[in-house]
C-alpha positions as CSV (number, residue, x, y, z in Angstrom):
1,M,0.0,0.0,0.0
2,I,1.3,3.5,-0.9
3,D,2.2,5.5,2.3
4,R,1.2,9.1,2.9
5,L,4.6,10.5,2.1
6,T,4.4,9.0,-1.4
7,L,0.9,10.4,-1.8
8,V,2.2,13.9,-0.9
9,A,5.0,13.6,-3.4
10,L,2.6,12.5,-6.2
11,A,-0.2,15.0,-5.3
12,P,1.0,17.7,-7.8
13,L,1.3,15.2,-10.6
14,A,-2.1,13.8,-9.8
15,L,-3.6,17.3,-9.8
16,F,-2.1,18.3,-13.1
17,S,-3.0,15.0,-14.8
18,L,-6.6,15.9,-14.4
19,R,-6.2,18.7,-16.9
20,A,-6.0,18.9,-20.6
21,P,-2.6,18.7,-22.4
22,T,-0.5,21.8,-22.1
23,L,0.5,24.1,-25.0
24,A,4.1,22.9,-24.7
25,A,6.1,21.3,-21.9
26,Q,8.2,24.4,-21.3
27,E,5.7,27.1,-22.2
28,T,4.3,29.6,-19.7
29,L,1.2,31.9,-19.8
30,R,2.0,35.4,-18.5
31,L,-0.8,37.6,-17.4
32,D,-0.3,40.1,-20.3
33,E,-0.3,37.3,-22.8
34,A,-3.5,35.9,-21.3
35,V,-5.1,39.3,-21.7
36,R,-3.9,39.6,-25.3
37,R,-5.2,36.2,-26.2
38,A,-8.6,36.8,-24.6
39,L,-9.0,40.1,-26.5
40,L,-8.1,38.4,-29.8
41,T,-10.2,35.2,-29.4
42,H,-13.2,35.8,-27.1
43,P,-16.5,35.9,-29.0
44,A,-17.9,38.8,-26.8
45,V,-15.1,41.0,-28.0
46,A,-15.6,39.9,-31.6
47,A,-19.3,40.6,-31.4
48,A,-18.7,44.1,-29.9
49,D,-16.2,44.9,-32.8
50,A,-18.8,43.7,-35.3
51,R,-21.4,46.0,-33.9
52,T,-18.9,48.8,-34.1
53,A,-18.3,48.0,-37.8
54,G,-22.1,48.0,-38.3
55,A,-22.6,51.3,-36.7
56,E,-19.8,52.8,-38.8
57,A,-21.5,51.4,-41.9
58,R,-24.8,52.9,-40.8
59,E,-23.2,56.3,-40.4
60,G,-22.1,56.0,-44.0
61,V,-25.6,55.2,-45.1
62,V,-27.0,58.3,-43.4
63,R,-24.2,60.5,-44.8
64,S,-25.2,59.4,-48.3
65,A,-28.3,61.5,-48.0
66,W,-26.1,64.6,-48.7
67,F,-25.3,63.3,-52.2
68,P,-27.4,63.5,-55.3
69,Y,-29.4,60.5,-56.3
70,L,-28.6,59.1,-59.7
71,S,-30.3,56.2,-61.3
72,V,-30.7,54.6,-64.7
73,S,-33.5,52.3,-65.9
74,A,-34.6,50.6,-69.1
75,T,-37.7,48.7,-70.1
76,G,-39.0,46.9,-73.2
77,T,-42.7,46.3,-73.6
78,R,-44.6,44.3,-76.2
79,F,-48.2,45.4,-76.9
80,Q,-51.0,43.6,-78.6
81,E,-51.8,46.6,-80.7
82,P,-49.4,49.3,-82.0
83,M,-48.5,51.8,-79.3
84,L,-47.1,55.4,-79.4
85,V,-43.3,55.0,-79.2
86,S,-42.1,58.6,-79.4
87,P,-43.0,61.7,-77.4
88,L,-46.0,63.6,-78.6
89,H,-45.5,67.3,-77.7
90,S,-48.1,68.7,-80.1
91,F,-50.8,67.5,-82.5
92,E,-50.6,68.4,-86.2
93,I,-52.5,66.7,-89.0
94,I,-49.5,66.6,-91.2
95,A,-47.2,65.1,-88.5
96,K,-48.0,61.4,-88.2
97,P,-47.3,60.0,-84.7
98,E,-45.1,56.9,-84.6
99,F,-46.6,53.6,-83.4
100,D,-45.1,50.2,-82.9
101,N,-46.0,47.0,-81.1
102,T,-42.8,47.2,-79.1
103,L,-41.8,50.2,-76.9
104,Y,-38.3,50.6,-75.5
105,R,-37.7,53.2,-72.9
106,G,-34.5,54.3,-71.2
107,N,-34.3,56.8,-68.3
108,V,-31.5,58.6,-66.5
109,D,-32.7,60.4,-63.3
110,L,-30.9,62.8,-61.0
111,S,-32.4,64.3,-57.9
112,W,-31.2,66.1,-54.8
113,T,-33.0,67.4,-51.7
114,L,-32.3,71.1,-51.6
115,F,-34.0,71.7,-48.2
116,E,-35.8,69.7,-45.5
117,G,-35.6,71.8,-42.4
118,G,-32.2,70.5,-41.1
119,G,-33.4,66.8,-41.0
120,R,-30.3,65.5,-42.8
121,S,-27.9,67.3,-40.5
122,A,-29.7,66.0,-37.4
123,R,-29.7,62.4,-38.7
124,M,-26.0,62.7,-39.5
125,R,-25.3,64.0,-36.0
126,G,-27.4,61.1,-34.6
127,A,-25.5,58.5,-36.7
128,E,-22.1,59.9,-35.6
129,A,-23.2,59.9,-31.9
130,R,-24.5,56.3,-32.2
131,Y,-21.3,55.2,-33.7
132,G,-19.4,56.8,-30.8
133,S,-21.7,55.1,-28.3
134,V,-21.3,51.6,-29.9
135,A,-17.5,52.1,-30.1
136,A,-17.4,53.1,-26.5
137,R,-19.4,50.1,-25.5
138,A,-17.0,47.9,-27.5
139,E,-14.2,49.4,-25.5
140,A,-16.1,48.7,-22.3
141,T,-16.4,45.1,-23.4
142,R,-12.7,44.9,-23.9
143,Q,-12.0,46.4,-20.5
144,D,-14.5,44.1,-18.9
145,M,-12.8,41.1,-20.5
146,T,-9.4,42.3,-19.3
147,A,-10.7,42.7,-15.8
148,Q,-12.3,39.2,-15.9
149,V,-9.0,37.7,-17.1
150,V,-7.0,39.5,-14.4
151,G,-9.5,38.3,-11.7
152,T,-9.6,34.7,-12.9
153,Y,-5.8,34.6,-13.3
154,A,-5.2,36.0,-9.8
155,N,-7.8,33.7,-8.3
156,L,-6.1,30.7,-9.8
157,L,-2.7,32.0,-8.4
158,S,-4.3,32.3,-4.9
159,L,-5.7,28.7,-5.1
160,R,-2.3,27.4,-6.3
161,E,-0.4,29.1,-3.5
162,A,-3.0,27.9,-0.9
163,H,-2.5,24.4,-2.3
164,E,1.2,24.7,-1.8
165,A,0.8,25.9,1.8
166,Q,-1.6,23.1,2.6
167,Q,0.8,20.6,1.1
168,T,3.6,21.9,3.2
169,R,1.4,21.6,6.2
170,L,0.5,18.0,5.3
171,E,4.2,17.0,5.0
172,A,4.8,18.5,8.5
173,L,1.8,16.6,9.9
174,L,3.0,13.3,8.4
175,A,6.4,13.9,10.0
176,E,4.7,14.5,13.3
177,R,2.7,11.3,13.0
178,D,5.9,9.4,12.4
179,R,7.5,11.0,15.5
180,V,4.5,10.0,17.6
181,S,4.6,6.5,16.2
182,R,8.2,6.1,17.3
183,L,7.4,7.4,20.8
184,L,4.4,5.1,21.0
185,A,6.6,2.1,20.2
186,E,9.0,3.1,23.0
187,G,6.1,3.7,25.4
188,R,6.9,7.4,25.8
189,A,3.7,8.9,24.3
190,P,0.0,8.5,24.9
191,E,-2.3,7.0,22.2
192,V,-4.3,10.2,22.0
193,E,-1.4,12.0,20.4
194,R,-1.5,9.7,17.4
195,Y,-5.3,10.2,17.1
196,R,-4.7,14.0,17.1
197,A,-2.1,13.7,14.4
198,E,-4.3,11.4,12.2
199,A,-7.2,13.8,12.6
200,S,-5.1,16.8,11.5
201,I,-3.8,14.8,8.5
202,A,-7.3,13.9,7.4
203,R,-8.4,17.5,7.7
204,A,-5.3,18.7,5.7
205,E,-6.1,16.1,3.0
206,A,-9.7,17.3,2.8
207,D,-8.5,20.9,2.4
208,L,-6.1,19.8,-0.4
209,A,-8.9,18.0,-2.2
210,E,-11.1,21.0,-2.1
211,L,-8.3,23.3,-3.3
212,E,-7.5,20.8,-6.2
213,A,-11.1,20.9,-7.3
214,G,-11.1,24.7,-7.3
215,I,-7.8,24.8,-9.2
216,V,-9.3,22.5,-11.9
217,A,-12.5,24.6,-12.2
218,R,-10.6,27.9,-12.4
219,T,-8.1,26.5,-14.9
220,H,-10.9,25.5,-17.2
221,E,-12.5,28.9,-16.8
222,L,-9.3,30.7,-17.7
223,A,-8.7,28.4,-20.6
224,R,-12.1,29.3,-22.0
225,L,-11.4,33.0,-21.5
226,V,-8.1,32.9,-23.4
227,G,-9.3,30.6,-26.2
228,L,-7.3,27.5,-25.2
229,D,-10.2,25.0,-25.0
230,G,-8.8,22.6,-27.5
231,V,-5.2,23.1,-26.7
232,G,-5.1,22.9,-22.9
233,L,-3.9,24.9,-20.0
234,D,-2.0,23.9,-16.9
235,A,-2.1,25.9,-13.6
236,G,1.7,25.4,-13.4
237,M,2.0,27.5,-16.6
238,L,0.9,30.7,-14.7
239,R,3.5,33.1,-13.2
240,A,3.0,35.0,-10.0
241,V,2.1,38.7,-10.5
242,A,3.5,41.7,-8.7
243,L,2.6,45.4,-8.9
244,T,5.3,47.6,-10.4
245,T,3.7,51.0,-9.6
246,P,2.6,52.5,-6.3
247,D,-1.1,52.8,-5.4
248,P,-2.7,56.0,-6.6
249,N,-4.2,58.7,-4.5
250,P,-8.0,58.6,-3.8
251,V,-10.2,59.3,-6.7
252,D,-11.4,62.9,-7.0
253,E,-15.1,63.5,-7.0
254,I,-16.6,63.1,-10.5
255,P,-17.4,66.6,-11.8
256,D,-20.8,67.5,-13.0
257,S,-19.7,69.1,-16.3
258,L,-20.1,66.9,-19.4
259,E,-16.8,68.3,-20.7
260,T,-14.8,67.3,-17.6
261,D,-16.2,63.9,-16.9
262,L,-13.8,61.0,-16.7
263,A,-13.4,59.4,-20.1
264,T,-14.6,56.0,-19.0
265,P,-16.3,53.9,-21.8
266,E,-19.6,54.0,-19.9
267,L,-19.6,57.8,-19.7
268,V,-18.5,58.2,-23.3
269,A,-21.3,55.9,-24.4
270,A,-23.9,57.7,-22.2
271,R,-22.8,61.1,-23.5
272,S,-22.9,59.8,-27.1
273,A,-26.4,58.4,-26.5
274,L,-27.5,61.8,-25.2
275,R,-26.2,63.5,-28.4
276,A,-27.9,60.9,-30.5
277,A,-31.2,61.6,-28.7
278,E,-30.8,65.3,-29.1
279,A,-30.2,64.7,-32.8
280,D,-33.3,62.5,-33.1
281,H,-35.3,65.3,-31.5
282,G,-34.0,67.7,-34.1
283,A,-34.8,65.3,-37.0
284,A,-38.3,64.9,-35.7
285,S,-38.8,68.7,-35.4
286,A,-37.5,69.1,-39.0
287,E,-40.6,67.3,-40.3
288,W,-42.6,70.5,-39.7
289,F,-40.6,72.1,-42.5
290,P,-41.4,71.6,-46.2
291,R,-39.1,69.7,-48.5
292,L,-37.6,71.2,-51.7
293,I,-36.3,68.8,-54.2
294,V,-34.5,69.6,-57.5
295,S,-34.6,66.9,-60.2
296,G,-33.5,66.3,-63.8
297,G,-33.3,63.4,-66.2
298,L,-33.0,62.1,-69.7
299,R,-35.8,60.1,-71.4
300,S,-35.2,58.0,-74.5
301,Y,-38.1,56.3,-76.5
302,G,-38.1,54.0,-79.4
303,G,-39.6,50.9,-81.0
304,S,-38.4,47.9,-83.0
305,D,-38.9,49.7,-86.2
306,V,-38.7,53.3,-85.0
307,D,-35.6,55.4,-84.2
308,F,-34.9,56.4,-80.6
309,T,-35.9,59.9,-79.5
310,T,-34.1,61.4,-76.5
311,E,-35.1,64.5,-74.5
312,W,-34.2,66.1,-71.2
313,Q,-36.3,67.4,-68.3
314,A,-35.7,69.3,-65.1
315,G,-37.9,70.4,-62.2
316,L,-38.2,71.8,-58.7
317,G,-40.5,70.0,-56.3
318,F,-42.2,71.2,-53.1
319,E,-43.6,68.8,-50.6
320,Y,-45.4,69.5,-47.3
321,P,-47.9,67.2,-45.6
322,I,-51.0,69.2,-44.5
323,F,-52.3,66.5,-42.2
324,S,-50.6,63.2,-41.1
325,G,-52.9,62.1,-38.3
326,F,-50.8,63.9,-35.6
327,A,-47.9,61.6,-36.4
328,R,-45.4,64.5,-36.6
329,S,-46.3,65.9,-33.2
330,R,-46.2,62.4,-31.7
331,R,-42.7,61.7,-33.1
332,V,-41.5,65.0,-31.7
333,A,-43.0,64.1,-28.2
334,E,-41.4,60.6,-28.4
335,A,-38.0,62.1,-29.3
336,S,-38.3,64.7,-26.5
337,A,-39.0,61.9,-24.0
338,A,-36.1,59.9,-25.3
339,E,-33.8,62.9,-24.9
340,T,-34.9,63.4,-21.3
341,A,-34.3,59.7,-20.6
342,A,-30.8,59.8,-22.1
343,R,-30.0,62.9,-20.0
344,E,-31.0,61.1,-16.8
345,D,-29.2,58.0,-17.9
346,L,-26.0,60.1,-18.2
347,K,-26.5,61.4,-14.6
348,S,-27.1,57.8,-13.4
349,T,-24.1,56.5,-15.2
350,R,-21.9,59.3,-13.7
351,L,-23.1,58.3,-10.2
352,A,-22.4,54.6,-10.9
353,V,-18.9,55.3,-12.1
354,A,-18.1,57.4,-9.1
355,D,-19.4,54.7,-6.7
356,R,-17.4,52.1,-8.5
357,A,-14.2,54.2,-8.4
358,D,-14.7,54.8,-4.7
359,R,-15.3,51.1,-4.0
360,A,-12.2,50.1,-6.0
361,M,-10.1,52.6,-4.2
362,E,-11.2,51.3,-0.8
363,A,-10.5,47.7,-2.0
364,V,-7.0,48.7,-3.0
365,R,-6.3,50.2,0.4
366,G,-7.9,47.2,2.2
367,A,-6.0,44.6,0.2
368,A,-2.7,46.4,0.5
369,T,-3.1,46.7,4.3
370,S,-4.2,43.1,4.6
371,A,-1.3,41.8,2.6
372,E,1.2,43.7,4.7
373,A,-0.3,42.6,8.0
374,L,-0.6,38.9,6.9
375,G,3.0,39.0,5.7
376,A,4.1,40.0,9.2
377,A,1.8,37.4,10.8
378,E,3.3,34.7,8.5
379,R,6.9,35.6,9.6
380,H,5.8,35.4,13.3
381,L,4.0,32.1,12.9
382,V,7.0,30.5,11.1
383,E,9.0,31.2,14.3
384,V,6.1,29.9,16.5
385,V,6.0,26.7,14.5
386,R,9.8,26.3,14.8
387,I,9.7,26.8,18.6
388,E,6.7,24.5,19.1
389,K,8.4,21.8,17.0
390,L,11.6,22.2,18.9
391,S,9.7,22.0,22.3
392,L,8.0,18.8,21.2
393,S,11.3,17.1,20.2
394,E,12.7,17.9,23.6
395,G,9.6,16.8,25.4
396,A,8.7,20.2,26.8
397,G,5.9,21.2,24.5
398,L,2.3,20.2,23.8
399,Q,1.3,18.5,20.6
400,T,-2.0,20.5,20.5
401,D,0.0,23.7,20.4
402,Y,2.2,22.5,17.6
403,L,-0.8,21.2,15.5
404,R,-2.6,24.5,16.1
405,A,0.4,26.5,15.0
406,E,0.8,24.5,11.8
407,A,-2.8,24.9,10.9
408,E,-2.7,28.7,11.6
409,L,0.5,29.0,9.5
410,A,-1.1,27.3,6.5
411,E,-4.2,29.4,6.8
412,T,-2.2,32.6,7.1
413,R,-0.1,31.8,4.1
414,A,-3.2,31.1,2.1
415,A,-4.8,34.3,3.3
416,K,-1.7,36.3,2.5
417,A,-1.7,34.9,-1.1
418,R,-5.3,35.9,-1.5
419,A,-4.6,39.4,-0.2
420,V,-1.6,39.9,-2.5
421,N,-3.6,38.7,-5.5
422,L,-6.7,40.7,-4.4
423,H,-4.5,43.8,-4.3
424,V,-3.7,43.1,-8.0
425,V,-7.3,42.6,-8.8
426,A,-8.3,45.8,-6.9
427,R,-5.8,47.8,-8.8
428,A,-7.1,46.5,-12.1
429,E,-10.7,47.3,-11.0
430,L,-9.6,50.8,-10.1
431,A,-8.1,51.2,-13.5
432,R,-11.3,49.8,-15.0
433,A,-13.4,52.3,-13.0
434,R,-11.2,55.1,-14.5
435,G,-11.4,53.7,-18.0
436,E,-7.7,52.9,-18.1
437,L,-7.7,49.1,-18.1
438,T,-6.0,48.3,-21.4
439,P,-3.4,45.8,-22.4
440,E,-0.8,48.6,-22.1
441,W,-1.9,49.3,-18.5
442,V,-1.5,45.6,-17.6
443,R,2.0,45.5,-19.2
444,D,3.1,48.8,-17.5
445,N,1.7,48.1,-14.0
446,L,1.7,44.3,-13.5
447,E,4.9,42.3,-13.7
448,S,5.0,38.5,-14.1
449,L,7.6,37.0,-11.8
450,P,10.0,34.3,-13.0
């Protein structure tokens, strides 16, 4: 039967064997590389980029209203009885009109809207604003994806470091059980000490199993984020992350002026949505003005046995609906309500961004303080464990004190790892709240350790 020491030695291999094959035996996955892969491969980012391309195309469609409209057409019609196949501009007895069973017609038409009360300009402003809103939301999607990758990556690092701490604890407990077994054989220790050691070992093994399950789940989650489903990802490929820049000062209060708002993607999108709503209001109001249209064209007529005749025409058109069932006033009211809603949405977004920035700043402070305090606690507990172990070996200490110290040390190491990685996540969330969480920010502020 395999003893516990052998199981401890094989635990990492057993854990990693549960996962899919790795990219390469020697390859690592740095945090900045994970972010880059996610932004290149994740369907949410691709969908956001596609929507941006669609909004840009829609802007081009609206812009085309400023250009003249030119079209050509041609028809050929066969009649049962002979049909007039040339223009008849006057009627004279001596001028015989031309008839044929087949009529061919060709048209070239050119038209341009000379005036429509500013509707085109308003629709153009609306299209530009909608493109800006969609592009900003696409940037928000990219920053959300970056934050998700950083959070999952850091969570996996915390689980991996907690696993290492529990494994170290299990090795120490197995050594303690062996010590007790030797003393029992010599009649120098009570049976209860062996029971305590066995209970602590069982608890450590349960903690290890729970951590291993968490590592497998988070590894699969990270693999899906970075597009490695079919290639495989190993938790051992990750590299610890450290901050390379100091924590920033507290976030200033978000100003009320639209011109001085923080340029977060959410605020940019909300401001663009407001501009689009204002433009829609203007376009709806423009319906109360008449439309003036200039037009011109060439007309060509002929038959199968009649030569073609071509003539030009030009005109100026005026259009104004007298009554439309109150549709115009309803559209103006609808656009006005949408503008009010967009303005209030901007205010709400501004408050939400300010709240998120405040929470992120507090999380940065809390994580930094916690990591520093837990680091000090770990150094003290290492000394406590050393002293308790030495006391046990000399027969002056209590086994319960030693087991308690080992458990507390493992828990403190896991907590410190979580705090350190939460500090990284909090800094990323603060950058996200400020609209700064880009691959460049990750590269400049987070360093992957060797």
